[in-house]
N, C-alpha and C positions, 0 to 999 in steps of 0.2 A: 733633695737634700741640699741645704745651704751650709757651707763651711765658713767659719769665721777665721780667715787666714790673713795674717799680717805679713807683708813683705816691705823691706825698706833698704835703702842704700846709704852709704856714707858718701857725701858730696860736699867737700869743702869748697868754699867760695874761691873762685879764681883757678880751680883745678881743671885741666883740659878734659873735656867730655870724652875724648877718644882714649883716655887712659883710666877712666873710672872703673871699667870692668876688671882690669888688672889689679887696681888698688883694692877693690872690694873682695876679689878672690884671695888676695894676700891677707887681708884682714881676717877673712873666714878661716884660713889655714892657721893663722896665729892664734885665733880664739881657741882652737882645739889644743894647741901646744900650751897655751896659758892655763886652761883648765878651770877658770873661775865660772865660766858660763858655757852652755852648749846651745847651738842653733844650727839649723841646716842652711845650705845654700840652695838657691834655685835660679832659674832664669825667668824673669818676668818682663813681658813686653820686649824680649830680645836683649835684656840687660841683666848682668849678674846682680843678685840681691840676697839679702839675709832673710831667713824665714824662721823666726823663733816660735816655739809652741806656746803662744800667748794664752791659749785656752786650757792649758793644764790646770786642773782644779787645785793643785798645790802651789801654783805661782802666787806670789805676793807682789804688790806694786814695786817694792824695793828690788825684787828679782828682775823686773823689766827695766828698772833704772840702771841696774848693774850691767845689763846687756848693752845699753846705750853707752855707758861709761867705758866699757871694755872696747867697744867699736871705736869710740873717739880716741882713746889712748893709742890704740894700734894705728889708726888712721893718721894721727898726728905724727907718729914716729916714721911712717912710711911715705909721707908726702914728699 
């Protein structure tokens, strides 16, 4: 069985690599509080990452865009 799983991280240019896991975990926690989107967190290749359910049959392209927008908004605040 092959799963279609998408994982991604927020990685602003110039941000220290050793602080990215902390930043991404904080963004994940903020997304839950924000409530506009929901996605899980995971560890991928030893790094904190977001794991949205991109294969949900009810998702629309604009739902995926909103996840990216929410991550960017939070990431920009926490940098």
